[in-house]
N, C-alpha and C positions, 0 to 999 in steps of 0.2 A: 504494500500500500504506500502511496505517496501523498504527503500532506504538507501544508505550510503551518508555521507555529501559531495557529489561531484556534480558538475553540478548545476542544478536548485533546487535540493532537499532542501538545506538550505533556499532558498528564499521562497519556498512553505510552509515550516513547520509552520510558524505563522498563515497561512490562512487555513490550512487543516482541521480544526475543528475535530481533533481526528482521521482523516482518513489517517494519515501518521505517520509511525514509522521510525525514522532515527537512524541507528545504526553505530557504529564505522567502518570505512572502513577496518581496519586490524583485525577484530574480526569475523572470520567465524562462530564460535559457536553462538555468539549473533545474527548474521544474520540468521543462520539456525533456531534458536529458535523463532525469530520474524516472519519468514515465516511460521513456523508450527503453531504459535498462530493465525496468520491471516487466514490461510487455515482451521484451526479448528473452526473458528467462524461460526455462523449460516449464511446460504446463504443470508438471508434477510439483515443481517448486512454488508456482503461483497458487496451486490448490492447497499446499501445505500452509502457506502464508495466510490464505483466506480462512482456512479452518482454525488456525491458531488465533488469528485476530477476532474471529467470531466468538470463540471460547473466551477470550479476554474480555470482550465487551459484555457478554452474557454474565460472566462471573463477577465483574466489578461494577458494571454500569446499568444493568437491567433494573426494572422496577422491583422485582423480588430481592435483588442484591441491595438496593437502596433501603428497602423496608427493613431488611435484616440489620443493616448498619445503624439505622435510626433506632430500631428496637434495642440493639445492643448498647447504644449510647444512653438511651433512657434507663436501661437496667443498671448501667454503670453509675449514672448520676443518682439514681435512687439508692444504690448500695452505699454511697458515700454519706448519706444522711443518717 
């Protein structure tokens, strides 16, 4: 996956296990080169990256994941009282 450092991309980058390339937002040449590199990689590699990135999003950023995080936070705050 190729992204610029806006939105959620910077937060994902440390967890993306090589499946995310973040390029400068104002560098169209770098963005184009990264996209071409990604699209030129073998299909099996792109499939692995897609699967890994989907698992990352689902485990950290899906609604159930956020509900669990908020619930855990509330439980932790209540335990402090």
